[in-house]
KETORSE-978644 format. One line per field, with one value per residue (C-alpha): x, y, z. Coordinates in Angstrom, 1 decimal. Layout:
x <- (X:...)
y <- (Y:...)
z <- (Z:...)
// end
This chain:
x <- (-20.4:-23.7:-24.9:-28.4:-29.4:-31.7:-34.9:-34.7:-36.5:-34.4:-35.3:-34.0:-30.6:-29.8:-30.7:-28.3:-25.2:-25.6:-25.0:-22.3:-19.6:-21.0:-22.3:-25.5:-28.4:-32.1:-34.8:-34.9:-30.9:-32.2:-34.7:-32.8:-29.9:-32.6:-35.4:-37.6:-40.7:-40.5:-43.2:-40.8:-37.8:-39.5:-40.4:-37.5:-35.4:-38.2:-37.2:-33.1:-33.7:-35.8:-32.8:-30.2:-28.2:-28.9:-29.9:-30.8:-27.4:-28.9:-30.6:-29.3:-30.0:-32.9:-34.3:-37.5:-39.8:-38.5:-34.7:-35.3:-33.6:-30.5:-29.7:-26.6:-24.7:-23.9:-20.9:-21.2:-24.4:-22.7:-19.3:-17.4:-14.1:-11.5:-9.0:-5.4:-4.2:-0.7:1.6:2.9:0.5:-2.6:-4.0:-7.5:-9.4:-12.6:-13.9:-16.9:-19.1:-16.3:-13.4:-12.3:-10.3:-12.3:-10.0:-7.2:-5.3:-1.7:-1.0:1.5:-0.6:0.5:-1.8:-0.4:-2.4:-5.3:-9.1:-10.6:-7.9:-7.3:-11.0:-12.0:-9.4:-10.3:-13.8:-12.6:-10.4:-12.7:-15.9:-13.3:-11.9:-15.8:-16.1:-13.0:-14.3:-17.4:-19.4:-22.1:-22.1:-25.2:-23.7:-21.3:-22.7:-19.6:-16.6:-13.7:-10.9:-7.4:-5.6:-2.1:-2.9:-5.6:-9.1:-11.5:-13.6:-16.9:-17.5:-14.3:-12.7:-9.1:-8.1:-4.9:-3.0:0.5:1.7:-1.7:-2.1:-5.4:-7.5:-7.9:-11.6:-12.5:-15.9:-14.6:-17.2:-19.7:-17.3:-17.4:-20.4:-22.1:-20.3:-20.2:-23.8:-22.7:-21.9:-18.1:-16.4:-12.8:-9.9:-6.2:-4.2:-2.6:-5.8:-6.9:-3.7:-4.5:-7.9:-7.0:-4.2:-6.4:-9.1:-7.2:-4.0:-4.7:-8.7:-8.2:-6.1:-8.1:-5.4:-3.1:-0.6:0.3:3.2:3.7:7.3:7.6:7.9:6.4:6.0:2.0:0.6:-3.2:-4.7:-6.4:-8.2:-10.6:-11.2:-12.0:-10.1:-9.5:-9.0:-9.0:-11.1:-10.1:-8.9:-5.0:-4.5:-1.4:0.5:3.9:5.8:5.8:6.4:9.6:13.0:15.5:18.4:17.4:16.4:18.6:17.1:14.2:11.5:8.8:6.2:7.7:9.2:12.9:13.4:10.6:10.8:10.0:12.9:15.2:13.8:11.4:12.2:13.0:15.4:17.3:17.5:18.7:21.2:22.9:23.0:25.0:27.7:27.7:25.1:22.2:19.4:16.8:14.0:13.3:12.7:16.2:17.6:15.7:17.1:20.8:20.1:18.9:21.9:24.2:25.1:26.7:25.8:22.4:21.8:23.2:21.2:17.8:18.9:19.1:15.9:14.2:16.4:14.7:11.5:11.6:12.2:9.1:7.3:8.3:6.2:2.8:3.7:3.4:0.3:-1.5:-0.2:-1.1:-0.4:0.8:2.6:2.8:5.5:4.8:5.2:8.6:10.9:9.6:10.4:14.2:14.2:14.6:16.9:14.0:12.1:15.3:16.3:13.0:12.9:16.2:15.2:11.2:12.1:14.5:13.2:9.6:8.2:8.3:4.6:3.7:6.3:5.8:3.4:4.2:5.0:6.5:6.0:6.2:2.7:1.1:-0.7:1.8:0.8:-3.0:-3.4:-4.5:-7.3:-8.5:-8.7:-10.8:-12.9:-13.7:-14.5:-17.3:-18.4:-18.9:-20.7:-23.2:-23.9:-24.5:-28.1:-29.5:-28.3:-29.5:-32.7:-33.0:-32.1:-35.0:-37.5:-36.4)
y <- (8.5:9.6:13.3:14.0:17.6:19.8:20.1:16.2:13.7:10.8:7.2:6.1:4.5:8.0:9.9:7.3:8.1:11.4:9.7:7.3:9.9:8.7:12.3:12.0:14.1:14.6:14.6:18.1:18.0:15.7:17.8:21.1:19.0:17.5:20.1:16.8:17.4:16.2:13.2:12.0:11.9:10.3:7.3:7.4:6.9:4.1:2.2:2.6:2.1:-1.4:-2.4:-1.9:0.3:3.3:3.7:6.1:8.2:10.0:13.4:16.7:20.1:21.5:24.8:24.6:21.3:17.8:17.6:15.6:12.4:12.2:9.1:7.6:4.9:1.8:0.3:-2.8:-3.8:-6.4:-7.1:-7.7:-9.5:-8.5:-11.2:-10.3:-13.2:-12.6:-15.3:-16.6:-15.4:-14.9:-12.4:-12.1:-9.4:-9.3:-5.7:-3.7:-1.5:1.4:-0.6:-1.3:-4.4:-6.9:-10.0:-11.1:-14.3:-14.2:-17.7:-18.7:-19.8:-20.6:-18.2:-21.1:-24.0:-23.1:-21.5:-24.5:-25.2:-21.7:-20.1:-23.6:-22.3:-19.2:-20.0:-22.2:-19.3:-16.6:-18.9:-19.7:-16.2:-14.8:-16.9:-15.7:-12.1:-13.4:-12.8:-15.3:-16.3:-14.3:-10.9:-11.5:-9.0:-8.5:-10.1:-7.9:-9.5:-8.4:-10.8:-10.3:-10.1:-7.9:-8.3:-7.1:-5.4:-5.3:-9.2:-10.0:-12.6:-12.5:-11.5:-13.2:-13.1:-13.8:-15.4:-17.3:-20.4:-22.0:-18.3:-16.7:-15.7:-17.6:-16.6:-15.5:-14.0:-16.6:-19.5:-17.3:-16.0:-19.4:-20.4:-17.0:-16.5:-12.7:-10.2:-10.8:-7.9:-8.3:-6.1:-6.5:-6.2:-2.5:-1.1:-2.3:-1.1:2.1:2.2:1.2:3.6:6.3:5.6:5.1:7.1:9.9:10.7:14.0:13.8:13.9:13.3:10.1:7.8:4.3:2.4:-1.0:-2.2:-5.9:-9.2:-6.9:-3.1:-1.4:1.7:2.5:5.6:7.8:11.0:13.4:11.0:8.0:4.7:4.8:1.6:2.5:0.8:-3.0:-2.5:-2.2:1.2:2.1:-1.2:1.1:-2.3:-2.7:0.6:1.0:2.3:4.3:3.0:-0.8:-1.7:-4.8:-6.2:-8.9:-9.0:-11.8:-10.1:-10.6:-7.3:-6.0:-2.9:-3.1:-0.9:-4.2:-6.4:-3.6:-2.1:-4.5:-6.3:-9.4:-7.3:-6.0:-9.5:-11.2:-8.3:-8.5:-12.4:-12.7:-10.5:-13.4:-12.1:-14.3:-12.9:-15.2:-12.8:-9.4:-9.7:-10.5:-7.3:-5.4:-7.5:-7.1:-2.8:-3.0:-4.8:-2.3:-4.0:-0.9:-2.4:-3.5:-0.2:1.3:-1.0:-0.2:3.9:2.6:1.5:4.5:6.7:4.0:4.2:7.8:8.0:6.6:8.5:11.8:10.9:10.2:13.4:15.2:13.7:13.4:15.8:14.1:15.7:12.3:9.6:7.0:3.9:0.4:-3.0:-4.9:-2.9:0.0:-1.6:-1.0:2.3:5.7:4.2:3.7:6.8:9.2:7.6:8.5:11.9:12.7:12.1:13.2:16.5:17.2:15.8:17.4:21.0:23.2:23.2:20.2:19.4:22.5:20.9:16.9:14.7:11.2:9.2:5.4:4.1:4.2:1.3:-1.4:-4.6:-3.8:-2.0:-4.6:-6.3:-2.6:-1.5:-5.0:-3.9:-0.2:-2.1:-4.4:-1.7:0.6:-1.7:-2.9:0.7:2.1:3.7:1.0:-1.6:-0.2:0.0:-3.4:-4.3:-2.4:-4.0:-7.7)
z <- (-1.8:-3.7:-2.6:-1.8:-3.2:-2.1:-3.8:-4.8:-3.1:-2.8:-1.0:1.6:0.1:-1.1:2.5:4.1:2.2:4.6:7.9:6.5:7.8:11.4:12.4:14.6:12.9:14.0:11.5:11.5:10.2:7.8:6.6:6.1:4.5:2.0:1.5:2.0:4.3:7.9:7.2:4.3:6.5:9.2:7.2:5.8:9.1:10.6:7.4:8.4:12.0:10.9:8.8:11.4:9.7:11.8:15.5:18.1:19.0:21.9:22.0:20.3:23.1:23.5:22.3:24.6:25.1:24.8:23.2:19.5:18.7:17.0:14.5:13.2:10.9:13.2:11.5:14.0:12.5:9.6:8.6:5.2:4.6:2.9:1.1:-0.3:-2.6:-3.8:-5.5:-2.7:-0.1:1.7:4.3:5.2:7.6:9.0:9.3:10.1:7.8:8.7:7.9:11.3:11.4:13.9:12.9:10.3:9.3:7.3:5.5:3.0:-0.2:-3.7:-6.6:-8.7:-7.0:-9.0:-8.6:-7.5:-4.7:-3.8:-3.8:-1.3:1.0:1.1:2.0:5.1:6.0:6.1:8.0:10.3:10.5:11.3:14.0:15.8:15.2:17.4:14.1:12.7:8.7:8.6:9.5:6.7:3.7:1.0:0.0:-1.4:-3.0:-4.7:-7.0:-8.2:-11.9:-14.2:-13.4:-15.6:-13.0:-14.2:-14.4:-11.4:-13.9:-14.0:-17.7:-19.1:-15.4:-16.3:-12.8:-12.4:-14.4:-14.8:-13.6:-17.2:-16.9:-13.3:-12.4:-9.0:-7.8:-8.4:-7.0:-4.0:-3.8:-4.0:-1.1:1.4:0.2:-0.1:-3.2:-3.9:-5.6:-7.1:-8.6:-8.7:-6.0:-6.4:-7.2:-3.9:-2.2:-3.8:-2.5:1.1:1.5:-0.1:2.8:5.9:5.5:3.0:2.6:2.1:-0.7:-4.1:-6.4:-5.5:-7.1:-5.3:-6.5:-5.4:-6.0:-5.4:-7.7:-10.1:-10.5:-10.6:-9.9:-8.4:-9.6:-7.3:-9.5:-8.0:-5.1:-7.1:-8.2:-11.8:-13.4:-17.4:-20.3:-19.4:-15.9:-17.0:-16.2:-14.0:-15.6:-14.8:-15.0:-18.6:-19.3:-21.5:-19.2:-21.6:-21.4:-20.8:-24.1:-23.6:-20.9:-21.1:-19.1:-18.5:-20.3:-23.7:-24.5:-23.5:-21.5:-19.2:-16.3:-14.2:-15.5:-14.4:-10.7:-9.4:-6.0:-8.2:-10.4:-8.0:-6.0:-9.5:-9.7:-6.7:-6.5:-9.4:-7.4:-4.9:-2.7:-0.7:-2.5:-3.9:-2.8:-2.6:1.0:1.2:-0.5:2.6:5.0:3.9:3.5:7.1:7.9:6.7:3.0:1.0:-2.6:-1.5:-0.5:-3.5:-5.7:-4.3:-4.7:-8.5:-8.7:-7.2:-10.1:-12.6:-11.2:-11.1:-14.5:-15.4:-12.3:-14.0:-17.0:-14.9:-12.5:-15.7:-17.2:-14.1:-11.5:-8.1:-5.5:-3.2:-4.5:-2.1:-2.7:-1.0:-1.4:-0.4:-1.6:-0.3:3.5:2.7:4.5:2.7:-0.2:-2.9:-2.2:-2.5:-5.6:-7.2:-5.4:-6.9:-10.5:-10.3:-8.9:-11.4:-14.6:-13.9:-13.9:-10.9:-11.4:-10.7:-8.0:-5.9:-3.5:-4.3:-1.5:-2.3:0.8:1.8:2.5:6.1:6.0:5.5:5.2:6.0:2.7:0.7:2.8:3.6:0.4:-0.3:2.6:1.7:-2.0:-0.8:1.7:-1.3:-2.8:0.0:1.1:-1.9:-2.6:-5.0:-2.1:0.5:-1.1:-2.2:1.4:2.9:-0.1:1.0)
// end
């Protein structure tokens, strides 16, 4: 959020940022917080009331005379659509402007079918979901999308995604925006998972590392409360960090010894299948662990140790206070996290680990759609976007 600093004269869009926390305030409260004249505040509030973003919220206690009216943000006035596209699945959620989920949809969907087929499906499914949430098309003010590959966040275009044939440089915001009639924000799936987990489960944590262990391995970095994407949007690509001792293991990226080739859910499944286990997918590994299979549990714990070897370097470099482990392999109970802790706490300096928490994700399957929703909301409720809305 944008701070309103006393002594400045921000517009209604900046003033609105104070109200986004949901706490009712009087005109006098806002004047005191911003240093603006009561008449200026009154004009800003009138404009926000007319937009529907702010609503009267009752009366404050009186110190004599007529009790003053309070005003608060109304997150139910409009909705956004969060879209999580994976290699073989899609999850959509309609939320209000406080990221409260109103309706969800899960469906199998092959990202390899290409942008035309996949995005047509997203539009049809998204509009249907709006109706199921009891909202009209005109209520939709933003769309957030997560893709299973690198994304240039400034343009929203996929950037040479390895498992998305036909998607390179596809104009996802343009194609979806023309159909939805709303701004579309796009990022890679791990970044939006990090954003969703942070906002929903760890809002008080300023420095957090979210690690997804699925078909691939990636990380989302929250530093000083903000999502860090890097110069080309490639920050957090843990899966292709070289793992000591794995120099002879080929990776799908063309290199040898990548962490993903050894410790991803698919790598663990392949290794167990080579010993005769029925594990074509990472989810099958999880089922074996839950059923008490000792070999599967040991394989997952070793994957955790391998992850820990790379995460120990991340702890020294980034000094997060919380590492959150998500993705399909994190569903195998404490085995994965136990292996990570074993190595991170042994290899990292005590100063960096004395208050470090390493935990599994709290938001589960909702992390990505919550993050996509938050990304869209941050855009449509930014000072500039609110000012543009009021001007229109």
